[in-house]
ZASE-776835 format. One record per residue: residue in three letters; x, y, z negated of N, C-alpha, C in turn. Coordinates in steps of 0.2 Angstrom, whole numbers, padded with zeros to 4 digits, always signed. Layout:
<atoms>
AlaXYZXYZXYZ;...
</atoms>
This chain:
<atoms>
Met+0049+0417-0577+0056+0419-0576+0060+0413-0573;Asn+0064+0414-0568+0069+0410-0566+0074+0411-0573;Arg+0076+0402-0574+0080+0401-0578+0089+0406-0578;Arg+0091+0407-0572+0096+0411-0571+0097+0418-0571;His+0091+0422-0571+0089+0429-0573+0087+0430-0579;Gly+0085+0426-0582+0082+0428-0587+0085+0426-0592;Met+0081+0427-0599+0086+0426-0607+0090+0419-0607;Glu+0089+0414-0603+0091+0408-0604+0096+0408-0600;Ser+0098+0413-0595+0105+0414-0592+0110+0418-0596;Lys+0107+0422-0603+0111+0421-0609+0112+0420-0615;Leu+0107+0414-0616+0107+0410-0621+0109+0402-0620;Gly+0108+0403-0614+0107+0397-0613+0100+0393-0611;Val+0100+0387-0608+0095+0383-0607+0089+0383-0612;Gly+0083+0382-0613+0080+0380-0620+0083+0385-0625;Gly+0085+0389-0622+0087+0395-0628+0094+0391-0633;Gly+0098+0389-0628+0105+0383-0631+0104+0377-0633;Thr+0098+0375-0633+0096+0365-0632+0098+0362-0629;Val+0102+0364-0622+0106+0363-0616+0114+0365-0617;Ser+0118+0361-0617+0126+0361-0618+0125+0367-0612;Arg+0132+0367-0611+0135+0373-0607+0138+0369-0600;Glu+0140+0363-0600+0142+0359-0596+0137+0357-0592;Ala+0131+0353-0598+0128+0349-0595+0122+0355-0587;Gln+0122+0362-0591+0120+0368-0588+0123+0372-0581;Asn+0130+0369-0581+0134+0369-0576+0134+0366-0571;Asn+0135+0359-0574+0134+0353-0567+0127+0352-0566;Leu+0121+0353-0567+0115+0356-0566+0115+0361-0561;Asp+0116+0367-0561+0119+0371-0557+0121+0370-0553;Arg+0127+0365-0550+0129+0365-0545+0125+0359-0542;Ala+0124+0353-0544+0117+0351-0543+0111+0355-0538;Glu+0109+0359-0541+0105+0362-0538+0107+0365-0531;Asp+0112+0369-0532+0115+0372-0527+0115+0369-0521;Leu+0117+0361-0522+0120+0359-0516+0114+0354-0514;Cys+0110+0353-0518+0102+0350-0516+0098+0356-0510;Arg+0099+0363-0513+0096+0368-0511+0099+0369-0501;Arg+0106+0366-0502+0110+0368-0495+0108+0359-0491;Lys+0105+0357-0493+0102+0348-0490+0107+0347-0491;Lys+0112+0344-0497+0117+0339-0497+0114+0336-0503;Pro+0111+0331-0504+0109+0328-0510+0113+0323-0513;Ala+0118+0321-0508+0122+0314-0511+0127+0317-0513;Lys+0130+0323-0512+0134+0326-0515+0132+0331-0521;Ala+0125+0331-0523+0123+0332-0528+0122+0328-0535;Leu+0122+0321-0531+0121+0316-0536+0126+0316-0540;Pro+0131+0315-0542+0136+0313-0546+0136+0319-0553;Phe+0134+0325-0549+0133+0332-0556+0126+0330-0558;Leu+0122+0329-0554+0117+0329-0557+0115+0321-0562;Leu+0121+0317-0561+0121+0312-0566+0125+0314-0571;Lys+0130+0318-0571+0132+0320-0577+0130+0325-0583;Ala+0124+0328-0577+0120+0334-0581+0115+0328-0585;Met+0111+0325-0582+0106+0318-0588+0111+0317-0595;Glu+0116+0317-0594+0119+0315-0599+0116+0317-0605;Asp+0117+0324-0603+0114+0327-0609+0105+0328-0609;Gly+0103+0323-0615+0095+0322-0617+0091+0327-0617;Asn+0093+0333-0618+0090+0338-0618+0088+0344-0611;Asn+0093+0342-0605+0092+0343-0601+0085+0343-0594;Leu+0081+0344-0598+0074+0341-0593+0075+0344-0586;Asp+0077+0352-0586+0078+0351-0579+0083+0348-0573;Ala+0087+0345-0576+0092+0339-0574+0085+0334-0571;Phe+0081+0332-0576+0076+0326-0572+0072+0327-0568;Val+0070+0335-0569+0065+0337-0564+0068+0338-0557;Gln+0075+0340-0555+0079+0338-0550+0078+0333-0548;Ala+0079+0327-0552+0081+0322-0550+0075+0316-0546;Ala+0068+0322-0550+0063+0316-0548+0061+0320-0540;Tyr+0064+0325-0539+0063+0326-0531+0067+0322-0527;Leu+0073+0322-0530+0076+0318-0523+0072+0309-0524;Phe+0067+0308-0527+0064+0300-0528+0060+0302-0522;Pro+0057+0294-0520+0050+0294-0518+0044+0295-0523;Leu+0039+0296-0520+0032+0300-0525+0032+0294-0532;Pro+0031+0288-0529+0028+0285-0536+0038+0285-0541;Glu+0040+0283-0538+0047+0285-0543+0046+0291-0548;Ala+0046+0297-0544+0048+0304-0545+0041+0305-0551;Leu+0035+0301-0549+0031+0306-0554+0032+0302-0561;Lys+0035+0295-0559+0036+0290-0567+0042+0293-0570;Ala+0045+0299-0567+0051+0299-0569+0051+0307-0575;Leu+0047+0311-0571+0041+0315-0573+0039+0317-0579;Glu+0036+0307-0578+0031+0307-0586+0036+0306-0590;Asn+0041+0304-0588+0046+0300-0594+0049+0306-0597;Ala+0049+0311-0592+0054+0317-0595+0048+0321-0598;Glu+0042+0321-0599+0039+0325-0600+0036+0321-0608;Ala+0036+0315-0610+0037+0312-0618+0042+0313-0620;Lys+0049+0313-0617+0057+0315-0621+0054+0325-0620;Gly+0053+0328-0618+0051+0334-0618+0047+0336-0624;Lys+0042+0331-0625+0037+0332-0630+0039+0329-0637;Glu+0043+0326-0637+0046+0325-0643+0051+0326-0647;Gly+0056+0329-0642+0061+0334-0644+0059+0343-0647;Leu+0054+0343-0645+0048+0349-0647+0048+0348-0654;Lys+0043+0342-0656+0038+0340-0659+0047+0339-0664;Arg+0053+0338-0664+0057+0338-0670+0059+0345-0670;Leu+0060+0348-0667+0064+0354-0666+0060+0362-0670;Leu+0052+0360-0667+0047+0366-0669+0045+0364-0673;Gly+0041+0357-0675+0037+0353-0680+0032+0349-0675;Ala+0029+0343-0683+0026+0339-0680+0016+0342-0676;Thr+0017+0347-0677+0009+0351-0676+0010+0356-0669;Cys+0016+0356-0666+0018+0361-0661+0016+0362-0655;Phe+0009+0354-0653+0006+0355-0647-0003+0356-0650;Asp-0004+0356-0658-0011+0355-0659-0012+0363-0659;Asp-0021+0363-0656-0023+0370-0658-0023+0373-0664;Gly-0025+0378-0665-0023+0384-0670-0015+0381-0674;Ser-0010+0380-0672-0003+0382-0672+0000+0386-0671;Glu+0006+0387-0675+0010+0396-0672+0011+0396-0666;Glu+0013+0388-0662+0016+0390-0657+0010+0389-0650;Val+0006+0385-0652+0001+0383-0646-0003+0390-0644;Gly-0003+0394-0636-0004+0400-0634+0003+0405-0634;Lys+0007+0402-0637+0014+0408-0636+0022+0404-0632;Tyr+0018+0397-0629+0024+0393-0627+0025+0399-0619;His+0033+0397-0617+0035+0404-0615+0038+0408-0617;Ser+0035+0412-0624+0039+0416-0629+0044+0413-0632;Ile+0042+0408-0632+0048+0403-0639+0052+0398-0631;Leu+0059+0401-0632+0064+0399-0629+0062+0390-0627;Glu+0063+0386-0631+0065+0380-0634+0060+0377-0629;Thr+0053+0381-0629+0046+0376-0623+0050+0378-0617;Arg+0053+0382-0614+0053+0382-0606+0053+0376-0603;Pro+0060+0371-0603+0059+0368-0599+0055+0362-0599;Tyr+0051+0360-0607+0043+0358-0605+0040+0360-0600;Met+0039+0365-0603+0033+0370-0597+0037+0370-0589;Arg+0043+0369-0588+0044+0367-0580+0044+0358-0579;Val+0043+0355-0583+0042+0347-0583+0035+0348-0582;Leu+0031+0349-0584+0022+0353-0582+0023+0353-0574;Gln+0027+0361-0575+0024+0365-0568+0029+0358-0561;Ala+0033+0351-0563+0034+0350-0558+0028+0344-0556;Gln+0027+0341-0562+0023+0336-0562+0016+0339-0557;Val+0012+0347-0560+0007+0350-0554+0010+0347-0547;Lys+0015+0350-0544+0016+0349-0536+0016+0342-0537;Leu+0019+0340-0538+0019+0330-0538+0013+0328-0536;Tyr+0009+0328-0542+0004+0324-0543-0002+0328-0536;Phe-0001+0333-0534-0005+0336-0529-0001+0334-0523;Asp+0003+0331-0521+0009+0329-0515+0004+0322-0515;Ala+0005+0319-0521+0001+0312-0520-0007+0311-0520;Gly-0009+0317-0519-0017+0316-0517-0021+0316-0526;Leu-0017+0318-0531-0020+0316-0536-0024+0321-0543;Phe-0027+0325-0537-0030+0331-0539-0030+0334-0546;Gly-0033+0328-0547-0037+0327-0553-0032+0329-0561;Lys-0027+0324-0559-0020+0325-0564-0017+0331-0562;Ser-0016+0332-0558-0013+0340-0555-0019+0345-0559;Ser-0021+0344-0558-0028+0350-0561-0028+0351-0568;Asp-0028+0344-0573-0028+0343-0579-0020+0344-0584;Thr-0015+0344-0579-0008+0349-0581-0009+0355-0581;Met-0012+0358-0575-0012+0366-0576-0018+0367-0582;Ile-0021+0364-0584-0026+0364-0590-0023+0365-0596;Glu-0019+0360-0596-0013+0360-0602-0010+0365-0603;Met-0006+0368-0596+0000+0372-0596-0006+0378-0599;Leu-0009+0380-0597-0015+0389-0598-0016+0386-0606;Arg-0016+0380-0608-0020+0380-0617-0014+0383-0621;Leu-0008+0380-0618+0000+0382-0621+0001+0387-0621;Cys-0002+0390-0614+0003+0397-0612-0004+0402-0608;Pro-0010+0404-0614-0015+0407-0610-0012+0413-0604;Gly-0007+0415-0606-0004+0422-0600-0002+0420-0594;Asp-0001+0414-0593+0000+0409-0587+0008+0412-0586;Asn+0014+0412-0588+0022+0415-0583+0024+0412-0580;Thr+0019+0406-0579+0022+0402-0574+0017+0399-0567;Ser+0010+0405-0568+0006+0406-0561+0001+0401-0560;Gln+0000+0399-0564-0005+0390-0563-0012+0395-0562;Arg-0013+0401-0561-0018+0401-0560-0019+0404-0552;Thr-0014+0405-0548-0012+0406-0542-0015+0398-0537;Trp-0015+0392-0543-0016+0384-0537-0022+0384-0542;Leu-0023+0384-0548-0029+0381-0551-0037+0380-0548;Gly-0037+0385-0545-0045+0386-0543-0045+0383-0537;Ser-0039+0381-0533-0039+0377-0527-0038+0370-0529;Val-0035+0369-0534-0035+0360-0533-0041+0358-0537;Leu-0046+0365-0541-0050+0360-0545-0055+0360-0539;Leu-0056+0362-0532-0062+0362-0527-0059+0356-0526;Cys-0050+0353-0525-0050+0348-0521-0052+0340-0524;Ala-0051+0342-0533-0052+0337-0537-0061+0338-0536;Gly-0066+0342-0533-0073+0341-0532-0076+0344-0538;Arg-0072+0346-0543-0074+0352-0548-0076+0358-0544;Thr-0082+0359-0543-0083+0366-0539-0085+0369-0544;Ala-0091+0370-0548-0093+0376-0553-0087+0374-0558;Asp-0083+0370-0558-0077+0373-0563-0073+0377-0562;Ala-0071+0377-0552-0067+0381-0549-0071+0388-0550;Leu-0077+0389-0549-0078+0396-0547-0080+0399-0556;Ser-0081+0394-0560-0080+0399-0567-0073+0401-0568;Phe-0067+0397-0569-0060+0398-0569-0058+0403-0563;Val-0061+0404-0558-0057+0410-0555-0061+0417-0556;Lys-0068+0416-0558-0070+0422-0560-0070+0427-0568;Gln-0069+0422-0570-0067+0424-0576-0058+0427-0577;Trp-0054+0426-0571-0047+0430-0569-0048+0434-0564;Leu-0054+0437-0560-0056+0439-0556-0059+0447-0560;Ala-0063+0444-0566-0067+0448-0570-0062+0452-0576;His-0055+0450-0577-0055+0450-0585-0051+0458-0581;Asn-0047+0461-0590-0047+0468-0587-0039+0471-0587;Arg-0034+0465-0587-0026+0464-0587-0025+0466-0593;Arg-0029+0469-0598-0027+0470-0605-0027+0462-0610;Gln-0033+0457-0609-0034+0453-0614-0036+0447-0607;Thr-0031+0442-0610-0032+0436-0606-0037+0431-0608;Pro-0041+0430-0602-0047+0426-0602-0043+0421-0607;Pro-0049+0418-0612-0047+0412-0618-0045+0408-0616;Arg-0040+0403-0615-0035+0396-0616-0036+0400-0609;Gly-0032+0406-0605-0030+0405-0597-0037+0405-0594;Gly-0045+0405-0593-0049+0404-0591-0052+0398-0590;Thr-0049+0392-0593-0052+0385-0594-0058+0383-0600;Ile-0060+0388-0602-0066+0385-0605-0072+0386-0599;Phe-0073+0381-0595-0077+0382-0590-0085+0382-0594;Gln-0089+0389-0588-0094+0389-0592-0099+0387-0583;Ser-0106+0384-0583-0111+0385-0579-0110+0392-0576;Pro-0108+0392-0568-0109+0399-0564-0115+0401-0562;Ser-0116+0407-0561-0122+0412-0559-0121+0412-0553;Ser-0125+0411-0549-0128+0414-0540-0130+0423-0540;Asp-0128+0425-0544-0131+0432-0544-0123+0436-0542;Cys-0126+0440-0537-0120+0445-0535-0118+0449-0540;Leu-0112+0451-0537-0108+0456-0541-0110+0464-0541;Ser-0110+0467-0546-0114+0473-0550-0109+0477-0543;Gln-0112+0484-0542-0107+0487-0536-0100+0490-0541;Glu-0099+0492-0546-0094+0491-0548-0089+0488-0550;His-0092+0482-0551-0085+0475-0549-0084+0474-0542;Glu-0089+0476-0538-0088+0476-0532-0080+0479-0530;Gln-0081+0486-0530-0077+0491-0529-0069+0491-0532;Ala-0069+0488-0541-0065+0486-0542-0061+0481-0538;Leu-0063+0475-0537-0062+0470-0532-0059+0472-0525;Met-0062+0477-0523-0060+0479-0516-0056+0484-0518;Lys-0051+0486-0522-0045+0490-0525-0040+0485-0525;Arg-0041+0481-0529-0037+0476-0533-0037+0468-0533;Gly-0042+0465-0531-0044+0460-0529-0038+0453-0530;Asp-0037+0449-0531-0035+0444-0528-0037+0439-0521;Gly-0034+0439-0519-0036+0436-0509-0035+0428-0512;Ser-0032+0424-0515-0032+0419-0514-0039+0417-0520;Met-0040+0419-0526-0045+0418-0529-0053+0420-0528;Leu-0051+0425-0523-0057+0427-0520-0061+0422-0513;His-0053+0419-0514-0057+0414-0505-0059+0407-0510;Thr-0057+0409-0515-0060+0402-0519-0066+0404-0521;Ala-0068+0407-0524-0074+0412-0525-0080+0409-0519;Ala-0079+0411-0514-0082+0412-0508-0084+0404-0504;Leu-0078+0401-0506-0080+0393-0504-0083+0390-0510;Ala-0082+0390-0517-0086+0387-0519-0094+0387-0521;Cys-0094+0396-0521-0101+0398-0519-0105+0395-0515;Phe-0104+0394-0507-0105+0390-0503-0108+0382-0503;Arg-0102+0380-0507-0101+0373-0508-0109+0372-0513;Leu-0109+0376-0519-0113+0375-0524-0121+0377-0522;Trp-0122+0384-0515-0129+0386-0516-0130+0387-0508;Gly-0123+0386-0501-0124+0385-0497-0122+0394-0495;Asp-0125+0396-0489-0125+0403-0486-0130+0408-0490;Cys-0129+0410-0498-0131+0414-0500-0128+0420-0499;Pro-0132+0429-0503-0128+0430-0504-0121+0433-0507;Val-0120+0429-0513-0113+0431-0517-0109+0426-0514;Ala-0109+0422-0509-0106+0418-0506-0103+0424-0500;Arg-0108+0426-0496-0105+0432-0493-0102+0438-0493;Gln-0103+0439-0499-0100+0445-0504-0093+0443-0505;Tyr-0093+0435-0508-0083+0435-0512-0081+0434-0504;Leu-0083+0431-0499-0080+0429-0492-0077+0438-0492;Arg-0083+0443-0489-0082+0448-0487-0076+0452-0491;Leu-0076+0450-0497-0069+0452-0502-0063+0451-0501;Ala-0063+0443-0500-0058+0439-0498-0055+0443-0493;Ala-0059+0443-0486-0057+0445-0480-0054+0453-0481;His-0055+0457-0485-0052+0463-0485-0047+0463-0489;Ala-0047+0458-0495-0039+0457-0499-0033+0455-0497;Asn-0034+0449-0494-0029+0444-0490-0031+0442-0483;Pro-0033+0449-0479-0034+0444-0470-0030+0439-0466;Val-0023+0439-0469-0020+0434-0467-0024+0428-0468;Ile-0025+0424-0474-0030+0417-0476-0036+0416-0469;Leu-0039+0421-0469-0047+0420-0467-0043+0419-0459;Thr-0041+0423-0456-0038+0425-0448-0034+0421-0448;Lys-0030+0416-0451-0028+0410-0449-0032+0402-0448;Ile-0038+0404-0454-0042+0398-0453-0048+0401-0446;Leu-0047+0405-0445-0053+0406-0442-0051+0406-0432;Ala-0043+0407-0434-0039+0405-0427-0037+0399-0425;Lys-0039+0395-0430-0035+0387-0431-0031+0383-0430;Ile-0026+0388-0434-0021+0389-0433-0018+0382-0435;Asp-0012+0379-0436-0012+0372-0441-0011+0375-0446;Lys-0011+0369-0451-0009+0371-0461-0003+0373-0460;Pro-0002+0376-0465+0005+0377-0466+0010+0370-0469;Arg+0014+0368-0468+0018+0360-0468+0022+0363-0475;Ser+0024+0369-0476+0025+0364-0484+0024+0373-0487;Leu+0027+0376-0493+0024+0381-0498+0028+0387-0494;Asn+0029+0393-0496+0031+0399-0493+0038+0400-0503;Arg+0044+0399-0498+0049+0401-0504+0049+0407-0506;Asn+0048+0412-0501+0054+0418-0499+0049+0424-0505;Pro+0052+0429-0506+0049+0435-0511+0042+0435-0507;Arg+0038+0439-0511+0033+0438-0512+0029+0446-0513;Gly+0024+0450-0512+0021+0453-0514+0012+0451-0514;Phe+0008+0458-0519+0004+0456-0520-0002+0453-0513;Asn-0005+0449-0514-0009+0446-0508-0007+0447-0500;Gly+0000+0445-0501+0005+0445-0493+0004+0440-0490;Pro+0006+0439-0484+0008+0434-0483+0010+0427-0483;Glu+0017+0429-0490+0018+0422-0494+0012+0419-0498;Glu+0010+0423-0500+0005+0421-0504-0002+0416-0500;Ala-0004+0421-0495-0008+0417-0489-0004+0410-0487;Gln+0000+0409-0487+0004+0401-0483+0002+0397-0487;Asp+0003+0398-0497+0002+0394-0502-0005+0392-0501;Tyr-0009+0395-0500-0016+0394-0502-0018+0390-0494;Leu-0016+0393-0490-0017+0387-0485-0015+0380-0485;Trp-0011+0381-0488-0007+0373-0489-0010+0370-0493;Leu-0011+0372-0499-0018+0372-0505-0023+0368-0502;Thr-0027+0372-0498-0034+0372-0497-0038+0374-0490;Gln-0033+0374-0483-0034+0374-0477-0039+0369-0476;Asn-0038+0361-0479-0040+0356-0475-0048+0357-0477;Leu-0050+0359-0483-0056+0363-0485-0060+0365-0481;Trp-0054+0371-0480-0061+0377-0477-0061+0375-0468;Met-0057+0370-0467-0058+0368-0458-0061+0361-0459;Asp-0066+0363-0465-0075+0358-0463-0077+0361-0459;Pro-0080+0358-0452-0086+0360-0448-0092+0367-0452;Val-0093+0364-0453-0100+0367-0458-0096+0373-0462;Val-0090+0371-0466-0086+0378-0468-0083+0383-0463;Trp-0082+0382-0461-0078+0386-0453-0083+0388-0448;Glu-0089+0387-0448-0094+0390-0444-0098+0394-0448;Trp-0097+0393-0456-0101+0399-0459-0097+0405-0460;Ala-0091+0403-0460-0085+0410-0459-0086+0411-0453;Asn-0083+0409-0448-0083+0412-0443-0090+0416-0441;Asn-0095+0413-0443-0103+0418-0441-0104+0423-0444;Asp-0100+0426-0452-0101+0434-0452-0096+0438-0449;Val-0102+0442-0446-0098+0448-0440-0095+0453-0444;Asp-0097+0455-0450-0094+0459-0454-0086+0458-0455;Val-0086+0450-0457-0080+0447-0459-0075+0447-0452;Lys-0076+0444-0446-0071+0444-0440-0072+0454-0439;Gln-0075+0458-0439-0075+0464-0440-0068+0465-0442;Ala-0069+0463-0450-0063+0466-0454-0055+0463-0451;Leu-0056+0456-0448-0049+0453-0448-0046+0457-0440;Leu-0050+0459-0435-0046+0462-0429-0043+0466-0431;Lys-0037+0467-0426-0033+0473-0431-0031+0478-0422;Gly-0029+0484-0425-0028+0488-0420-0022+0489-0420;Cys-0020+0490-0413-0014+0490-0410-0007+0496-0415;Ser-0002+0495-0416+0001+0499-0424+0003+0504-0419;Asn+0007+0504-0413+0006+0511-0408+0001+0515-0410;Val+0002+0522-0412-0004+0526-0415-0006+0528-0406;Asn-0001+0527-0402-0003+0531-0397-0007+0528-0392;Cys-0009+0521-0396-0012+0516-0390-0020+0519-0390;Gly-0022+0512-0396-0030+0514-0399-0031+0508-0398;Ala-0029+0501-0396-0033+0496-0393-0033+0493-0399;Val-0039+0488-0400-0041+0484-0404-0043+0476-0401;Glu-0042+0472-0408-0043+0465-0404-0049+0463-0403;Gln-0048+0459-0398-0056+0456-0395-0057+0450-0399;Ser-0051+0446-0401-0052+0442-0403-0047+0438-0409;Val-0047+0435-0415-0043+0435-0421-0036+0432-0418;Thr-0030+0435-0420-0023+0434-0420-0022+0437-0412;Gln-0025+0442-0407-0025+0441-0399-0018+0444-0400;Phe-0015+0449-0406-0010+0452-0405-0004+0450-0407;Lys+0001+0451-0405+0008+0448-0410+0012+0454-0415;Arg+0013+0450-0420+0015+0453-0427+0023+0455-0423;Cys+0025+0458-0429+0031+0461-0429+0038+0456-0430;Ala+0041+0450-0428+0045+0446-0432+0048+0445-0436;Ala+0051+0455-0438+0055+0456-0443+0050+0456-0449;Cys+0048+0462-0449+0041+0464-0456+0036+0460-0456;Lys+0033+0457-0450+0028+0454-0451+0020+0457-0451;Asp+0021+0464-0452+0016+0471-0455+0015+0472-0448;Ala+0018+0476-0444+0014+0479-0438+0012+0473-0433;Val+0006+0475-0429+0005+0472-0422+0006+0475-0418;Tyr+0006+0472-0412+0006+0475-0403+0002+0472-0399;Cys-0003+0477-0396-0007+0472-0391-0002+0472-0384;Thr+0003+0473-0384+0007+0471-0377+0016+0474-0380;Gln+0020+0468-0377+0028+0472-0376+0028+0478-0376;Glu+0025+0480-0372+0027+0487-0368+0025+0493-0375;Cys+0018+0491-0380+0018+0497-0384+0022+0495-0387;Gln+0027+0490-0390+0031+0488-0398+0038+0492-0396;Lys+0040+0492-0387+0046+0495-0387+0045+0502-0387;Ser+0041+0503-0383+0039+0511-0385+0037+0515-0392;His+0035+0511-0398+0035+0512-0402+0041+0512-0408;Trp+0046+0508-0406+0051+0504-0410+0054+0510-0414;Lys+0056+0517-0411+0059+0521-0413+0055+0524-0420;Val+0049+0522-0420+0043+0526-0426+0043+0522-0430;His+0043+0513-0428+0043+0509-0433+0049+0504-0437;Lys+0054+0507-0430+0060+0504-0437+0064+0505-0442;Pro+0062+0511-0443+0065+0512-0451+0060+0510-0457;Thr+0055+0509-0455+0050+0503-0459+0053+0498-0459;Cys+0054+0495-0452+0053+0490-0452+0061+0487-0455;Lys+0066+0490-0456+0072+0487-0458+0072+0490-0467;Gln+0068+0495-0467+0068+0493-0475+0064+0489-0478;Glu+0058+0485-0476+0054+0480-0478+0060+0474-0478;Lys+0065+0473-0470+0067+0468-0470+0072+0468-0476;Gln+0077+0473-0480+0080+0475-0482+0078+0470-0491;Ile+0074+0473-0492+0070+0473-0496+0067+0464-0497;Arg+0064+0463-0493+0065+0453-0494+0073+0452-0495;Asp+0074+0452-0489+0083+0450-0490+0087+0451-0497;Met+0086+0456-0500+0088+0457-0506+0086+0453-0514;Val+0080+0454-0512+0074+0447-0518+0075+0441-0516;Arg+0076+0440-0511+0078+0433-0507+0086+0431-0511;Ala+0089+0435-0511+0097+0434-0512+0098+0435-0518;Tyr+0094+0439-0524+0094+0439-0531+0091+0433-0534;Gln+0087+0432-0529+0082+0423-0531+0088+0418-0532;Lys+0090+0417-0526+0098+0413-0526+0102+0413-0528;Gly+0103+0420-0531+0111+0420-0535+0115+0422-0533;Lys+0113+0424-0525+0119+0427-0521+0118+0434-0524;Pro+0126+0438-0520+0128+0444-0520+0122+0449-0515;Ile+0120+0454-0521+0115+0459-0516+0119+0465-0515;Pro+0116+0467-0509+0121+0471-0502+0123+0476-0506;Asp+0130+0482-0506+0131+0485-0511+0127+0495-0511;Gly+0126+0494-0518+0122+0503-0518+0115+0499-0518;Ala+0111+0492-0521+0107+0491-0521+0108+0490-0527;His+0104+0490-0530+0100+0486-0538+0093+0484-0539;Met+0094+0478-0544+0089+0475-0545+0087+0474-0553;Ala+0084+0473-0557+0083+0471-0564+0076+0467-0566;Ser+0077+0463-0568+0071+0459-0571+0071+0460-0580;Ala+0066+0460-0583+0066+0458-0591+0061+0454-0592;Asp+0064+0449-0598+0063+0444-0601+0060+0447-0607;Phe+0057+0443-0614+0054+0443-0618+0054+0437-0619;Ala+0056+0434-0627+0058+0426-0632+0059+0428-0636;Asn+0055+0424-0640+0061+0424-0650+0061+0430-0651;Gly+0056+0435-0651+0058+0440-0655+0062+0445-0652;Met+0064+0444-0644+0070+0448-0643+0066+0451-0635;Ser+0070+0453-0631+0070+0456-0626+0077+0456-0621;Phe+0078+0457-0614+0082+0456-0613+0082+0457-0604;Ile+0086+0462-0601+0085+0467-0596+0090+0461-0593;Asn+0090+0461-0585+0096+0456-0582+0096+0464-0575;Trp+0101+0465-0577+0102+0470-0570+0109+0467-0565;Ala+0108+0469-0558+0110+0466-0551+0112+0472-0547;
</atoms>
């Protein structure tokens, strides 16, 4: 939950552990950094850091430093946050079996500390310290198995990068099998030796309807690394191609790896999630042996070929990414400019609606006004309370 929209926007950062003055200075610094004006942001950031509880200010400062210094700043912030929480919640608040462990994030005071760990995950990965990055995520899932900071979307990929292939497969299989009512124990980080058995037909059908594309790609790659070109690896690969075809499309087309994460609003299994997954793992998929394996699966390639969105055309791609996507909505594809022009009257209402929704969510996330007549709401639950933010 974004602290500017959730309960912290009402009760203060960390449930009021950070002064309003320090919070306002941090907000101004973050806005200036977002506008690529770090020099102007620095005075506000230094002022915000005068409040030692303002861990988010240390996180923002870390992003202005080169990697070695940035990691040191975050590690210092982690130590500071840990000591602060022990003073506030009790000396055992990080111990298994305590009242707090397993509920971090539903306790407002813990959220700044969790954001420090989240920043460490990113910067450890940037530095190529994949073991530290994955260990930090494992700790976050121990503290908050419900995964309110979406660590599960990264951990499988980072475990692959760290060479922990069996653990990566164990992790994603637990989340792919969970029933949405019960979180996997310790957020899926009690690793077990994975089986090479194929999925049941029932499980396959369930994943076909609502499987997480990033996790399915990780499962396919992990199976291939562990057991080679086997039935379960191909099964996961085909499910992955169905769930989020953007990922394999870009891999097989040998499109350059994304230069950054995608900061835009996202839907489940959308192109934004595909970009983030490729930023994490595309190098692994471009290994010639892995790429050839994926490229030689006829069923997968067939699933990736797009038909022209002009219903009066009927043309189908002969090779991956042959047709061009609509630049506005990124959903429709056309074999020629002529087809796109002739279909525009039909496509225009849907295209404009998709773009308006994305623009509205992006504005909401950045704290900017949303268009007149539009409404958005977000819910947050912590400290035994609920909070609804309307915009």
